[in-house]
C-alpha angles and dihedrals in degrees: 000000000000090000091051092051091049090051091051091050091050093050090048092050092049091051090051096048123086101274125264068193125256109219121220099181118129127228089254091055091052089049093049092050093048091048090053094047091052092045091057090043089058091054100041104027088229106135114256094235092068091059089046090051095049091047091047092051092048094047090051091052093047091055093060103032125082095192094068120072121236115269115258094209143022095283111074102189106132127212118189109235093248090052094047098043099028131268095260096038108122089211110062089184094053115148098178110113090206098056093037089056090046091056092044094248121159096229117116139175102252101169099044098244093125094251131097102213123182088205096056116094096216094046091049098049093042089051092055091044090051089052092051092048089065086068101038141261102265123097098254095049092045088055089053090051091049092050092050089051100044101023091210126108093204092055092051090049092049093049095047089047090054089049090056091049094050092045091050096051097031093223141072104218095097102118108091105052119090138163131211108251096241128037112274091227090061122099101254141144137186143167136189107285099150111132095020117139120265124192108181109107093006136321113307141136127261106256100197150016123281114224109196116210140143120292111275097017106153117265115209137198110256099207146006108289149109130273108249100172139020129170146061131329124179091231102035100032113203105006145164130208121203126188114211126203092258089066094255120139111215114205121201114186144175091037122172088220144313132280114258114276095007105147141164108277094029117140114230138186134203113294096016114144112248104159147317137277112263146149101246124144144048092102146032120326112303097024110145142157101046090122138014116288113272143139117249105209121188136168126208128191125215120206100183093269108047143354129235139181123251133184112280096185099092090049093049090053091048095048091047091052093046092050092050090051091050091051090052090050090050096244 
């Protein structure tokens, strides 16, 4: 009974936290999206994984922004009405390809029904493909097109990172599998310390959960993603930052060292070794031993404008429980 109550509490806390996010898409929805990406690839010669990456980035942003309406279909790329119809178009809801083109809007008729609808999946993805084609189909020119559309280096980096991940695995259903950051068989403990006060280096809050474990205990990637950062920080010591495909940045700090060949730009998957538990930090490079060995684990969410920390504790509890259940089932 006690275990059941704890499980219910964990699920409730996860639902209340800013999402990592939990994905509710079905296998058929993934298949329909992939079919559409490859259909547009055949027409434009732009690799499917770029469309998948753009769509993934936009769906992540939609899930955490209140100023963007919910997507009506499976594709979640959003065009503001003035961008779709044209800035000077007196009809922001225009669906006529002719007048949209006259007013230099980006909307196109992608499915051949004579209408350019911002709520139709094919029209939307063909519109973005048509925009990118004006720059070219190679990686460098696609990056230029993305920057001119989003005007944000970080967004371009995130999208091109997603493209690499999708290309590497050859699929897009990578959102629901996670791993606990240290092996379950290890001697470890943790509690919710997110938001606690910290004083070293100035007053600030603790932006993560500390998982205490023995020195050198393996530290693992918690999700599919790409290594964005690796190196030293005077607070975090030796640390690694990984961006997952839900636009969460996973921060692993106070490491004893890094796994062999881990590098910035490397693609990772849940459970992959990235380093070891340590006590590095709070000083110049190489400083260690000022506190007991532990892993500082934090998660940050990006919404297209800024990035903020949110409490990882409920998710850690959930992933630990799920991994234990999978072990029992022999997965």
